[in-house]
C-alpha positions in Angstrom: -25.7 -38.2 -38.6 -23.9 -39.8 -36.0 -25.4 -40.8 -33.0 -23.3 -39.2 -31.0 -23.8 -35.8 -32.7 -27.6 -36.3 -33.1 -27.2 -36.8 -29.1 -25.7 -33.7 -28.2 -27.1 -31.1 -25.9 -27.6 -27.7 -27.2 -25.7 -25.2 -25.3 -28.3 -24.3 -22.2 -25.9 -21.0 -21.9 -26.9 -20.4 -25.9 -31.1 -21.0 -24.8 -31.1 -17.9 -22.0 -29.4 -15.6 -23.9 -31.9 -16.5 -27.2 -34.8 -15.9 -24.9 -33.0 -11.8 -24.6 -32.1 -11.3 -27.8 -33.4 -8.1 -28.6 -34.4 -6.9 -25.5 -32.0 -3.7 -24.8 -33.6 -3.7 -21.2 -31.8 -6.8 -20.6 -28.6 -7.2 -18.5 -26.6 -10.0 -20.0 -24.0 -11.4 -18.0 -24.3 -14.9 -19.7 -21.6 -15.3 -21.6 -17.9 -15.3 -20.4 -16.0 -12.7 -21.6 -15.7 -8.6 -20.7 -17.7 -6.1 -22.0 -14.8 -3.8 -22.7 -13.2 -3.8 -26.3 -10.2 -5.1 -27.3 -6.9 -2.1 -26.5 -6.8 -0.1 -30.1 -3.1 -1.1 -30.3 -3.8 -4.6 -30.8 -6.7 -4.0 -33.0 -4.4 -1.2 -35.2 -2.1 -4.3 -35.6 -4.9 -6.2 -37.6 -5.6 -3.3 -39.3 -2.1 -2.3 -40.7 -1.8 -6.6 -41.5 -4.7 -6.1 -43.6 -3.4 -2.9 -44.9 0.1 -5.1 -46.3 -2.3 -7.6 -48.1 -1.3 -10.2 -45.6 -4.6 -12.1 -46.6 -2.8 -15.7 -47.3 -2.2 -19.0 -45.8 0.4 -19.1 -42.8 2.5 -22.1 -41.4 -0.3 -24.6 -40.2 1.4 -24.1 -36.3 1.5 -20.2 -36.5 3.9 -17.6 -37.7 7.1 -18.5 -36.5 7.6 -15.0 -35.2 4.4 -15.3 -32.8 5.8 -18.9 -31.7 8.6 -17.3 -30.5 6.5 -14.4 -28.9 4.2 -17.0 -26.9 7.7 -19.5 -25.9 9.2 -16.1 -24.3 5.9 -15.3 -22.8 5.4 -18.8 -21.3 9.0 -19.3 -20.3 8.9 -15.9 -18.2 5.9 -17.5 -16.3 6.4 -21.2 -16.1 10.6 -21.5 -16.9 11.8 -22.8 -20.1 9.0 -23.3 -23.3 10.8 -23.9 -26.0 8.7 -22.9 -29.8 9.2 -26.5 -30.9 6.4 -27.5 -28.2 4.0 -24.6 -29.4 1.3 -24.5 -32.4 -0.7 -21.5 -32.7 -4.7 -22.8 -33.2 -7.7 -20.7 -34.2 -9.4 -20.3 -30.7 -8.7 -21.9 -27.0 -11.7 -23.8 -28.0 -10.0 -25.2 -31.5 -7.0 -26.2 -29.1 -8.7 -28.1 -26.9 -10.7 -30.0 -30.1 -7.7 -30.8 -31.6 -5.8 -31.9 -28.7 -8.8 -34.6 -28.0 -8.0 -35.4 -31.3 -4.9 -36.2 -31.3 -5.1 -38.3 -28.3 -8.4 -39.8 -28.1 -9.8 -42.6 -30.2 -13.3 -44.1 -30.2 -14.0 -46.5 -27.2 -11.2 -45.0 -25.0 -11.8 -43.5 -21.1 -11.7 -39.9 -20.7 -12.0 -38.9 -16.6 -13.0 -34.9 -16.7 -13.2 -32.8 -13.3 -16.8 -31.2 -13.6 -18.7 -28.7 -13.4 -16.7 -27.1 -16.3 -17.9 -25.4 -19.6 -19.6 -28.1 -21.6 -17.6 -27.7 -24.6 -14.9 -30.2 -22.5 -17.3 -33.1 -21.8 -18.9 -32.6 -25.5 -15.6 -33.4 -26.9 -14.6 -36.3 -26.3 -18.1 -37.8 -26.7 -17.9 -36.3 -30.6 -15.0 -38.7 -30.6 -16.7 -41.9 -29.5 -15.2 -41.7 -25.9 -16.4 -43.5 -22.6 -16.6 -40.2 -20.4 -16.3 -40.5 -17.0 -17.2 -37.3 -14.3 -15.4 -36.7 -10.8 -18.1 -34.1 -9.6 -16.3 -31.2 -7.6 -18.6 -30.7 -3.9 -20.1 -27.7 -3.0 -18.9 -26.7 0.5 -21.0 -23.7 1.5 -20.8 -21.7 -1.5 -17.5 -23.1 -2.8 -16.5 -26.0 -4.6 -13.6 -28.5 -3.7 -12.1 -31.0 -5.2 -11.6 -34.6 -3.8 -8.5 -35.7 -4.2 -8.6 -39.2 -3.9 -11.8 -39.5 -5.6 -10.2 -38.4 -8.3 -7.0 -40.0 -8.4 -9.2 -43.4 -7.8 -11.1 -42.8 -11.1 -7.6 -43.2 -13.1 -6.6 -46.2 -13.9 -4.5 -47.7 -16.6 -7.2 -48.0 -18.6 -7.8 -44.2 -18.8 -6.3 -42.4 -21.8 -7.2 -38.8 -20.9 -7.6 -36.7 -17.8 -9.3 -33.5 -18.7 -9.2 -30.7 -15.9 -9.6 -26.7 -16.2 -8.2 -24.6 -13.5 -9.1 -21.8 -12.5 -11.9 -23.2 -12.9 -15.5 -22.2 -15.1 -17.9 -21.8 -13.8 -16.7 -22.6 -10.2 -13.4 -20.5 -9.6 -12.2 -23.8 -7.9 -8.3 -24.0 -8.7 -5.4 -26.5 -8.2 -3.3 -26.2 -5.4 0.6 -27.2 -6.2 0.6 -30.0 -3.9 -3.0 -31.6 -5.9 -1.3 -30.6 -9.3 1.6 -32.3 -8.1 0.1 -35.8 -6.7 -1.9 -35.6 -10.2 0.8 -35.6 -12.2 2.9 -38.1 -10.2 -0.3 -40.6 -10.4 -0.8 -40.2 -14.3 2.8 -41.1 -15.0 2.2 -44.2 -13.3 -0.7 -45.4 -15.0 0.5 -43.7 -18.2 -2.6 -41.1 -18.7 -2.6 -38.4 -20.9 -3.3 -34.8 -18.9 -5.5 -32.0 -20.8 -5.0 -28.8 -18.9 -7.2 -26.3 -19.8 -5.6 -23.2 -18.6 -6.6 -20.2 -20.2 -7.6 -18.0 -16.9 -4.1 -18.8 -15.3 -3.9 -15.1 -15.6 -7.3 -14.2 -14.0 -5.8 -15.3 -10.4 -6.4 -13.0 -7.5 -4.4 -14.9 -5.2 -0.7 -14.0 -4.4 1.8 -15.8 -6.4 5.3 -14.8 -7.5 4.9 -15.1 -11.3 1.2 -13.4 -11.0 -0.9 -16.1 -12.3 -2.1 -19.3 -11.0 -0.5 -22.7 -10.6 0.3 -24.3 -13.7 1.2 -28.1 -14.8 3.7 -26.1 -16.7 5.7 -25.5 -13.3 6.1 -28.9 -12.3 6.0 -30.8 -15.4 9.3 -32.4 -17.3 9.3 -31.5 -21.6 8.5 -35.3 -22.4 5.6 -35.7 -20.0 2.3 -36.8 -21.1 0.9 -33.3 -20.8 -0.9 -30.8 -23.2 -2.1 -27.3 -21.8 -4.5 -25.0 -23.9 -4.3 -21.8 -23.8 -6.0 -18.6 -25.3 -6.1 -15.0 -26.3 -9.6 -14.3 -25.0 -9.6 -13.5 -21.6 -6.2 -11.9 -20.7 -5.8 -9.9 -23.4 -9.7 -9.1 -23.9 -9.7 -11.1 -27.9 -13.0 -12.8 -27.0 -14.2 -12.3 -30.9 -10.6 -13.2 -32.3 -10.6 -16.9 -32.1 -7.3 -17.4 -31.8 -5.1 -19.7 -28.8 -2.4 -21.9 -28.6 -1.4 -25.6 -27.2 1.9 -26.1 -25.5 2.9 -30.3 -25.6 5.8 -32.1 -26.1 8.2 -31.6 -28.6 7.8 -35.1 -30.2 4.2 -34.0 -30.7 4.5 -30.3 -32.2 4.6 -31.7 -35.8 1.6 -34.4 -35.7 0.0 -31.7 -34.1 0.7 -29.9 -37.6 -0.7 -32.2 -39.9 -3.6 -32.4 -37.7 -4.6 -28.7 -38.1 -4.0 -29.2 -41.4 -7.4 -30.5 -42.0 -9.0 -28.9 -39.6 -8.1 -25.2 -40.2 -5.0 -24.9 -42.1 -4.0 -22.1 -40.1 -5.1 -19.0 -38.1 -5.4 -16.0 -40.2 -2.2 -13.8 -40.1 -3.8 -10.4 -39.3 -5.4 -12.2 -36.3 -1.6 -13.1 -35.3 -0.4 -10.1 -35.9 -2.6 -9.1 -33.7 -1.8 -11.3 -30.7 2.1 -10.5 -31.2 1.4 -6.8 -30.6 -0.8 -8.1 -27.8 2.0 -10.2 -26.2 4.8 -7.3 -26.7 2.1 -5.0 -24.7 1.3 -7.7 -21.9 2.2 -5.3 -19.2 -0.3 -2.8 -20.8 -2.9 -4.9 -20.5 -3.0 -7.8 -18.1 -2.5 -6.6 -15.2 -4.7 -3.7 -16.1 -7.7 -6.1 -16.6 -6.5 -8.3 -13.7 -7.1 -5.4 -11.2 -10.2 -4.8 -12.6 -11.7 -8.1 -12.6 -10.7 -8.4 -9.0 -12.6 -4.9 -8.0 -15.6 -6.4 -9.9 -15.3 -9.8 -8.0 -14.9 -7.8 -4.7 -17.8 -5.2 -5.1 -20.2 -8.2 -6.8 -19.7 -11.2 -4.1 -20.3 -8.8 -0.7 -23.9 -7.8 -2.9 -25.0 -11.1 -3.6 -24.3 -12.6 0.1 -26.2 -10.2 1.4 -29.3 -11.8 0.2 -30.5 -14.4 2.2 -31.1 -16.9 -0.8 -27.8 -16.7 -1.9 -25.4 -19.2 -1.2 -21.9 -17.9 -3.1 -17.9 -17.3 -2.0 -14.8 -15.4 -4.1 -13.8 -17.0 -6.6 -10.0 -17.5 -6.6 -9.8 -17.1 -10.0 -12.2 -16.9 -13.1 -14.4 -14.0 -13.9 -17.3 -15.5 -12.4 -19.6 -15.9 -9.4 -20.9 -19.1 -9.1 -23.8 -19.0 -6.5 -26.9 -21.4 -5.4 -30.3 -20.0 -5.1 -31.8 -21.6 -2.4 -35.8 -22.9 -3.3 -35.2 -22.8 -7.4 -34.0 -26.1 -7.7 -34.7 -25.3 -11.6 -31.6 -23.3 -12.8 -32.5 -23.4 -16.4 -36.4 -22.3 -15.7 -34.9 -19.7 -13.2 -32.7 -18.4 -15.8 -35.3 -17.9 -18.2 -37.7 -16.3 -15.9 -34.3 -14.1 -14.5 -34.7 -12.7 -18.2 -37.9 -12.1 -19.0 -39.6 -10.8 -15.6 -36.3 -9.5 -14.5 -33.9 -8.3 -17.4 -31.2 -9.9 -16.1 -29.2 -12.2 -17.9 -27.2 -15.3 -16.4 -26.2 -19.0 -17.0 -27.9 -21.7 -15.4 -26.1 -24.2 -13.7 -27.6 -27.3 -15.3 -25.6 -26.4 -18.2 -22.1 -27.2 -16.1 -23.0 -30.7 -14.7 -25.6 -32.2 -13.2 -24.0 -31.5 -9.9 -24.7 -27.8 -10.7 -28.2 -27.5 -10.8 -29.6 -25.0 -8.2 -26.8 -22.7 -9.2 -26.2 -19.8 -11.5 -23.2 -18.1 -13.4 -22.8 -14.6 -13.0 -19.6 -13.4 -15.7 -18.7 -10.2 -13.4 -16.1 -8.6 -16.5 -18.0 -5.4 -16.8 -16.2 -2.0 -18.0 -18.9 -0.2 -15.7 -19.1 -2.2 -12.4 -22.5 0.0 -11.8 -23.9 -2.6 -14.0 -23.0 -5.1 -11.3 -25.0 -3.2 -8.8 -27.7 -3.2 -10.9 -28.1 -6.3 -11.6 -28.3 -7.4 -7.9 -30.8 -4.6 -7.3 -32.9 -6.4 -10.4 -32.3 -9.9 -8.7 -33.1 -9.0 -4.9 -36.4 -7.1 -6.4 -37.5 -10.3 -8.1 -37.0 -12.5 -5.0 -38.7 -10.2 -3.2 -42.3 -10.5 -5.3 -42.0 -14.0 -5.2 -42.4 -14.3 -1.7 
C-alpha cells in the first residue's frame, strides 16, 4: 500500500456518526444533505428508464442530451457554456477527483483555501502533490479571506489552486472582486483553478441570476479553469451520485479518456433522472433555497442566544459553523454530544486544524422543529456542564 494512502486520515465526521448508528433518539445533523427525499418526478424518470431496459453503458462523457441540458442550464446562469466543455461524472466528488487526476503530478505544488471539506485536500495528497493550505480567518462568528496572503502563496511554481465557495463548512463566499483578482493572478502565474461550486444555487444574498458569484461569469473559454458541480444539493439528489465538470474545450476529450479508466460512465437511469431534474429546475431549486434560508434564519438566532456560541449567518451553503467557547476539542465534544445529548454534529477539526473548537450543523431539515429541538438539547447539555 502506498504510504500516502496509509497516511490518509479517516473521516472524523464518519467517526462521530458511527458513535450514533443504531440510536433512534439521536438528532443527526452531521452529514451535508437534506433529510428531504428526492422529488417524485425525478425518481419516476429513473424508474421509467429502468423499465425501458436502459441498463447499459453510455458515452464516457455522458448522454448527449444531458450534456446539452447542462449546457443550457449553465448558460442561463453564467453566459454561454457549450456542451463540448461539459463532462458528466459519477458524483461531485468524482468530478473533483477526476480534475485533480487530470491536472496534478506527484511533486506538484497545490494551494487550497481551508477550512474545507476534507476530500478536497486529500485528493491532491493521494496524487503525491505538495499541499499548501491558506486558512480563512475567523472574525467573531464569520470567516474571511486574506486575499493578499492567498495571492502571495500562488507563484509560478503553483500548479493548481483549489477553492470551494460557497464554502463547506464556513459558508464563506468569494466576492466578484476577489474572484477577479484571483483569476488575473493565476493567469500571470500559469496556475490552474479548480473551483468547487456545488453550493452556488444555495446562496441567500440577492443576485440577478439567483446564484453565488462564479468564476464562469468572468473567465474566458480557454482560461485554466475547471469548475465542479453536483446534482446533490440544489436538486435533493445526494444518493444518486451524479455531477459534472466544466472545462476548456480542448480538455474535454482527454477527460473522457480519464473517465473511462475511472468509472467508464455514469449509469443511464441516473442521467435520465438528472435530465428530468434540470427540466424541472423551477419546480425544485427555488423552493429548496427558500426553505433552507428559512431554516438558517430559524437556527442562527437560537444559537446566538446561547452565551458560549459564536456564530454568524452563512451567505451560502447549508451549514451553521459555530465556535463553542470552552470546548477546544471539537471531536471529543461532538462525540459527547451524541452520547450525552442525542445531538449529532460534525467536528470542526474534520475540516482543518484552524477550525478546532468549532462545530458544523447542517440545517437542511425538512421539519424546522428538529432544529429547535436540537438547540434545546445543546443548551441543556451545556447547562449540565456548568
